[in-house]
C-alpha positions in Angstrom: 229.7 24.7 -54.0 226.9 27.3 -54.1 225.7 29.3 -51.2 222.1 30.3 -50.9 221.4 33.5 -49.0 217.8 33.6 -48.2 217.5 36.9 -46.2 215.5 40.0 -47.0 216.3 43.2 -45.1 214.1 46.2 -45.1 215.5 49.7 -44.3 212.9 52.2 -43.2 212.9 55.8 -41.7 213.8 56.2 -38.0 210.7 58.1 -36.9 212.2 59.3 -33.6 215.2 61.0 -35.1 214.8 64.4 -36.8 215.5 64.2 -40.6 218.1 66.9 -40.3 220.2 65.1 -37.7 222.1 62.7 -40.1 221.8 59.2 -41.1 219.2 57.2 -39.1 217.0 54.2 -40.1 215.5 51.0 -38.9 216.8 47.7 -40.1 214.2 44.9 -40.2 214.9 41.3 -41.2 211.8 40.5 -43.2 212.7 37.0 -44.2 215.3 34.8 -42.7 216.2 31.3 -43.9 216.8 29.9 -40.5 215.0 30.5 -37.2 214.9 34.0 -35.8 217.2 34.8 -33.0 218.6 37.8 -31.2 220.8 38.4 -34.3 217.7 39.0 -36.5 215.9 41.5 -34.3 215.0 44.8 -35.7 217.5 47.6 -35.0 217.3 51.4 -34.8 220.5 52.7 -36.3 221.9 56.2 -36.1 225.1 57.8 -37.2 226.3 60.0 -34.4 229.1 62.6 -34.2 231.4 62.5 -31.2 232.7 65.7 -29.6 236.0 65.2 -31.4 234.2 65.3 -34.7 234.5 61.5 -35.5 231.5 59.6 -36.4 230.3 56.3 -35.0 227.3 54.1 -35.7 224.9 53.6 -32.7 222.2 51.0 -32.6 219.6 49.5 -30.3 216.7 47.0 -30.4 213.9 48.5 -32.3 211.2 46.0 -31.3 210.1 47.7 -28.1 209.9 51.2 -29.8 207.8 49.7 -32.6 205.5 47.9 -30.2 204.9 51.1 -28.4 204.3 52.9 -31.7 201.8 50.3 -32.8 200.0 50.4 -29.4 199.7 54.2 -29.8 198.3 53.9 -33.4 195.7 51.2 -32.3 194.6 53.4 -29.4 194.2 56.4 -31.7 191.3 54.5 -33.4 192.3 55.9 -36.8 193.2 52.6 -38.4 190.9 49.5 -39.1 193.5 47.0 -40.3 197.0 45.9 -39.6 197.8 46.7 -43.2 196.8 50.4 -42.7 199.0 50.5 -39.5 201.9 48.9 -41.3 201.7 51.5 -44.1 201.7 54.3 -41.5 204.7 52.8 -39.7 206.6 52.1 -42.9 206.8 48.4 -42.2 205.6 45.3 -44.1 202.3 43.6 -43.2 204.3 40.6 -42.0 206.3 42.7 -39.5 203.0 44.3 -38.4 201.5 40.9 -37.8 204.5 39.8 -35.7 204.3 43.1 -33.6 200.5 42.5 -33.2 201.1 39.0 -31.9 203.7 40.4 -29.4 201.2 43.1 -28.2 198.6 40.5 -27.7 201.0 38.0 -26.0 202.2 40.6 -23.6 198.7 41.9 -22.8 199.6 45.5 -23.8 196.0 46.2 -24.9 192.9 45.1 -22.9 191.2 42.2 -24.5 188.2 43.4 -26.5 188.8 47.1 -26.0 190.9 47.5 -29.2 191.7 44.1 -30.5 188.4 43.5 -32.3 188.5 46.8 -34.0 191.8 46.1 -35.8 191.6 43.3 -38.3 194.5 41.3 -39.7 
């Protein structure tokens, strides 16, 4: 019996952690065979050192941080397309599109003030 694993995972830099502070990255599930769930949310991952010198992986939901980052980039008026914003954020255009839909659905940008200036 064969097993088909139809998942694509993207690792990208963790922008809010200084480069000299150890391993830190964002895990994004770009393609998932089944429906998306809490188990396939983007995660910010950071290897932290405890006071006793041992290391432990720490992670949190990255979606909110990425939404905030995208809102900031849209408000900066430096980018005309989602593709340009995706490149700046180090994410795929598909992930940028999902974030853009979340921004619109949550009303994080006033209708017409920025939305028409950023094309898909």
